N, C-alpha and C positions, 0 to 999 in steps of 0.2 A: 830422283836423275843424280847422276852419278858429278861430280866436280872434277874438273880437268887439273892437270898438273900446276898449271899459271894460278889457278884458285886457290889451291891449298897452299901453295909458295905465297901466295899473298896473305892468306889468312894466318900462316904460321909466322911470317914476318911482324904482323900484327900483333900476334898474341907474344912473340917474343919480346914486342916494345912494351905491350902492356906489362909484364912480369919485371922486364928491369925496372920500369916505371915505379912500380910496386916495392921491390928488393930496395930503391934508391930510398923512397918513403919510409921504408922499414927502419934502413940506417940511421936516417937521420931523426925519427923517433927516439931510438935506442939511443941515440947521444942527446937528446933531450933528457931520456929519463936517468942517464947516468948524470947530468949535469943537475937536474932536481933532487936526484936522491943526495947529491954532496951539499946542496943549498941545505936539505935537510938536518943531512948529520951535522953541517956548522952550526945551523941553530939550534942544534939538540945540545951541543957541547955550550955553547955560548947561554941557553937556560942553564944548563947544570953547573955553570962556574957562577952565575946568578946568586943561583941557589946556596953554594958554597959559599959565597961572600956575604952572604945574608944580604942582598940589596933588594928592598921593598920593591914590590912591586907596582907598576904605575895605579894612580889614583880612579875610582871608579867615577863614573858622573855623578854629579851629585844631583837630589831631587831639586825641583823648585821649592816645594814645601818642607821646610824642614823640621815642622812639628811632627809630622808621621799623620799614619791613619788612625793610630788608636786612642782612644778616649784617657784621659789623663787618670790614674790609679787613686785613689784615697786609701786611709787607712782604716781598715777595719777595726782596730783597737780602741778608736774613739778619740785619740790625742790631738 
């Protein structure tokens, strides 16, 4: 069944609207990518400065049992 000119026109308008929406979304996502890349660059520079200043990194979480899991060692020399 052949489509009429009116059907093609409506289809083309709907398709053009869909393409425009996708292009808008792509531009928004590109902007977000640029923003995140800038943030990543800034964080990288901050980390680099911390290393240059030799600032210690935050402590790791301490365990609840400070004794550890290994058994105490004994002297093999008999002292």
